FIROGU-428242 format. One record per residue (C-alpha): x, y, z; residue number from 1. Coordinates in steps of 0.25 Angstrom, whole numbers, plus 5000, padded with zeros to 4 digits. Example, Ala and Ser with C-alpha at 12.3 -4.5 7.8 and 13.67 -1.06 7.14 Angstrom:
<sites>
     xx     yy     zz    nr
   5049   4982   5031     1
   5055   4996   5029     2
</sites>
This chain:
<sites>
     xx     yy     zz    nr
   5414   5479   5428     1
   5403   5490   5424     2
   5399   5488   5408     3
   5404   5499   5402     4
   5418   5494   5404     5
   5415   5481   5397     6
   5411   5488   5386     7
   5422   5497   5386     8
   5431   5483   5389     9
   5424   5477   5376    10
   5425   5489   5369    11
   5441   5493   5369    12
   5442   5475   5367    13
   5433   5475   5355    14
   5443   5487   5349    15
   5455   5477   5351    16
   5454   5466   5341    17
   5457   5478   5333    18
   5471   5482   5338    19
   5479   5475   5329    20
   5477   5490   5319    21
   5491   5493   5327    22
   5497   5483   5317    23
   5495   5495   5308    24
   5505   5501   5313    25
   5517   5486   5307    26
   5508   5489   5292    27
   5495   5488   5287    28
   5497   5475   5279    29
   5502   5467   5294    30
   5489   5475   5299    31
   5481   5469   5289    32
   5487   5454   5291    33
   5483   5453   5307    34
   5472   5464   5305    35
   5459   5455   5312    36
   5471   5445   5319    37
   5474   5441   5332    38
   5466   5452   5339    39
   5453   5447   5333    40
   5456   5432   5335    41
   5446   5422   5343    42
   5457   5414   5348    43
   5463   5427   5353    44
   5452   5434   5358    45
   5452   5429   5373    46
   5466   5433   5375    47
   5464   5445   5369    48
   5451   5447   5379    49
   5459   5443   5392    50
   5471   5453   5387    51
   5460   5466   5386    52
   5454   5460   5399    53
   5465   5462   5404    54
   5470   5476   5399    55
   5454   5480   5403    56
   5457   5475   5419    57
   5470   5483   5419    58
   5464   5494   5415    59
   5453   5494   5424    60
   5464   5496   5436    61
   5459   5482   5442    62
   5445   5485   5442    63
   5440   5472   5436    64
   5449   5460   5431    65
   5450   5457   5416    66
   5438   5446   5417    67
   5431   5457   5418    68
   5434   5463   5404    69
   5434   5449   5397    70
   5422   5448   5392    71
   5422   5463   5386    72
   5435   5461   5381    73
   5430   5447   5375    74
   5419   5452   5369    75
   5425   5465   5365    76
   5435   5457   5355    77
   5425   5446   5350    78
   5414   5456   5345    79
   5426   5463   5338    80
   5430   5451   5330    81
   5416   5448   5327    82
   5416   5459   5321    83
   5427   5459   5312    84
   5423   5444   5310    85
   5413   5448   5301    86
   5422   5456   5293    87
   5429   5453   5281    88
   5444   5454   5286    89
   5445   5441   5293    90
   5450   5440   5308    91
   5460   5430   5312    92
   5451   5423   5320    93
   5462   5412   5327    94
   5473   5420   5328    95
   5484   5416   5332    96
   5482   5403   5327    97
   5477   5408   5313    98
   5477   5418   5303    99
   5466   5415   5295   100
   5455   5426   5294   101
   5441   5424   5298   102
   5429   5433   5294   103
   5413   5433   5291   104
   5414   5446   5282   105
   5399   5451   5284   106
   5404   5466   5287   107
   5413   5476   5282   108
   5422   5482   5292   109
   5416   5495   5291   110
   5400   5492   5291   111
   5393   5504   5295   112
   5379   5498   5299   113
   5387   5486   5308   114
   5393   5500   5316   115
   5379   5505   5317   116
   5374   5494   5324   117
   5385   5492   5334   118
   5383   5509   5336   119
   5371   5508   5336   120
   5368   5496   5346   121
   5383   5504   5356   122
   5373   5518   5356   123
   5361   5508   5360   124
   5368   5503   5371   125
   5376   5514   5376   126
   5361   5522   5376   127
   5354   5510   5384   128
   5365   5503   5392   129
   5356   5495   5400   130
   5349   5487   5390   131
   5355   5477   5382   132
   5343   5477   5370   133
   5353   5488   5361   134
   5364   5479   5360   135
   5357   5467   5359   136
   5349   5472   5347   137
   5362   5481   5342   138
   5369   5466   5341   139
   5357   5458   5334   140
   5357   5469   5325   141
   5371   5467   5322   142
   5371   5452   5321   143
   5358   5454   5311   144
   5366   5464   5304   145
   5380   5453   5302   146
   5370   5445   5299   147
   5365   5452   5288   148
   5378   5454   5281   149
   5379   5440   5282   150
   5368   5437   5273   151
   5373   5448   5264   152
   5387   5441   5263   153
   5381   5426   5262   154
   5373   5434   5248   155
   5388   5440   5245   156
   5393   5426   5245   157
   5382   5420   5237   158
   5385   5430   5226   159
   5400   5428   5227   160
   5397   5411   5227   161
   5388   5413   5213   162
   5397   5421   5207   163
   5409   5411   5207   164
   5401   5401   5204   165
   5397   5409   5190   166
   5412   5413   5188   167
   5414   5399   5190   168
   5424   5401   5201   169
   5426   5390   5210   170
   5430   5389   5224   171
   5433   5405   5223   172
   5437   5413   5237   173
   5427   5423   5240   174
   5426   5435   5247   175
   5413   5442   5250   176
   5416   5456   5260   177
   5407   5465   5263   178
   5409   5479   5259   179
   5409   5494   5265   180
   5396   5503   5263   181
   5385   5492   5264   182
   5381   5480   5271   183
   5377   5475   5256   184
   5391   5479   5249   185
   5399   5465   5246   186
   5414   5463   5240   187
   5414   5449   5232   188
   5428   5444   5230   189
   5430   5430   5222   190
   5443   5425   5220   191
   5444   5416   5206   192
   5459   5412   5207   193
   5466   5426   5203   194
   5454   5432   5202   195
   5442   5439   5209   196
   5429   5441   5206   197
   5424   5453   5214   198
   5411   5459   5217   199
   5406   5472   5226   200
   5391   5468   5228   201
   5379   5475   5234   202
   5370   5466   5240   203
   5359   5475   5244   204
   5344   5474   5237   205
   5345   5489   5230   206
   5359   5487   5225   207
   5354   5486   5211   208
   5349   5500   5216   209
   5362   5507   5219   210
   5368   5517   5208   211
   5382   5514   5201   212
   5384   5528   5197   213
   5397   5535   5199   214
   5396   5542   5210   215
   5406   5551   5215   216
   5406   5548   5229   217
   5414   5536   5233   218
   5403   5527   5243   219
   5393   5528   5233   220
   5404   5521   5221   221
   5407   5513   5232   222
   5392   5509   5234   223
   5390   5507   5220   224
   5402   5498   5217   225
   5392   5487   5225   226
   5383   5482   5215   227
   5372   5470   5216   228
   5377   5456   5214   229
   5367   5456   5201   230
   5377   5465   5194   231
   5388   5454   5193   232
   5398   5465   5197   233
   5410   5455   5199   234
   5422   5461   5194   235
   5436   5451   5191   236
   5451   5455   5198   237
   5463   5448   5195   238
   5470   5446   5208   239
   5485   5449   5200   240
   5479   5459   5190   241
   5477   5456   5173   242
   5491   5457   5169   243
   5497   5442   5169   244
   5511   5448   5164   245
   5512   5453   5178   246
   5505   5440   5186   247
   5520   5435   5190   248
   5524   5449   5195   249
   5512   5449   5202   250
   5511   5436   5209   251
   5527   5438   5214   252
   5522   5451   5218   253
   5509   5445   5226   254
   5519   5433   5232   255
   5530   5443   5236   256
   5536   5438   5252   257
   5532   5455   5255   258
   5519   5453   5249   259
   5515   5444   5260   260
   5507   5451   5269   261
   5497   5456   5260   262
   5495   5442   5255   263
   5491   5438   5268   264
   5479   5449   5269   265
   5476   5451   5256   266
   5464   5441   5255   267
   5458   5444   5240   268
   5470   5450   5234   269
   5473   5457   5221   270
   5480   5466   5212   271
   5479   5481   5212   272
   5490   5486   5203   273
   5502   5485   5199   274
   5513   5495   5200   275
   5526   5496   5190   276
   5536   5506   5191   277
   5548   5503   5184   278
   5554   5492   5190   279
   5545   5491   5201   280
   5532   5484   5204   281
   5520   5485   5213   282
   5508   5475   5213   283
   5498   5479   5223   284
   5487   5470   5228   285
   5474   5474   5238   286
   5464   5465   5243   287
   5451   5465   5237   288
   5445   5463   5250   289
   5449   5481   5252   290
   5445   5485   5239   291
   5430   5492   5239   292
   5423   5500   5228   293
   5428   5512   5224   294
   5439   5512   5233   295
   5456   5507   5233   296
   5458   5495   5239   297
   5466   5495   5253   298
   5477   5488   5256   299
   5485   5487   5243   300
   5499   5482   5244   301
   5508   5479   5233   302
   5521   5470   5231   303
   5530   5479   5226   304
   5546   5479   5219   305
   5554   5487   5214   306
   5562   5479   5202   307
   5562   5464   5201   308
   5574   5461   5211   309
   5567   5468   5220   310
   5559   5461   5232   311
   5544   5463   5234   312
   5538   5473   5246   313
   5524   5477   5250   314
   5520   5490   5248   315
   5505   5495   5254   316
   5499   5504   5246   317
   5488   5514   5254   318
   5475   5514   5252   319
   5464   5526   5254   320
   5459   5520   5268   321
   5468   5521   5281   322
   5470   5508   5284   323
   5475   5505   5269   324
</sites>
């Protein structure tokens, strides 16, 4: 089978796992709960590769059998899974036997350096199609970049552990998440019972020299929000707000059966705001994983009811991005 056909099959197969995007036709939260689910499973990988290989063989009108397409289809899906595994969302690697999610959060979902390395390797391979060196070199550089990010992740994790120890937080749940705009940007989230300790840090050597001024442009303000670890730029945010008079009602809203899909989605849920209009009550929540400096949080959902006797219902609040 010609190499160009193998490349085309691998390219199409590499896009296949994100076919779960069609779940958006049901609703956003169904998509969020099942995104990177069964289509990203290592258990189901051989089955998906066989189905795609069979489809490609049918499209070739009998010129090649499914065995010719199986290897590029398998490798295409596998490399997609490997890429998504190093982002922070989490993959159901053992679906359908388990819905547990696994991730090695090293790369932000949009990393220009990661993409640039891949694009440069593709261009060089296209320019010199009979040589393997460009592809091998790009792969080695890409692996080196991931190793570099892994070192930064370990550094941020060590900062989180030291801070938790200094605050006498025992058995903390720690999240260290890559952030946009720079590989040196990281968000640290430490859960301490009903509160979170949060820091947006910059691990670059020149972090302390960056301006903190009031720039009118959004991106400079976002970049300035990530500060050196030495500045102890930590904030404490209660999970359910700071109004004890509403604690029981907020807990009732959070535990409402209608709100179960959001509870399944959120790893670091926090109260955003409370709306009261006459007898109507809405408690709005979001996940700290999807809150970035200078931007409103994504995927905000509310538990609402019209009055004291009405049932709770879940309401979606749109954000600034299309995916919201």
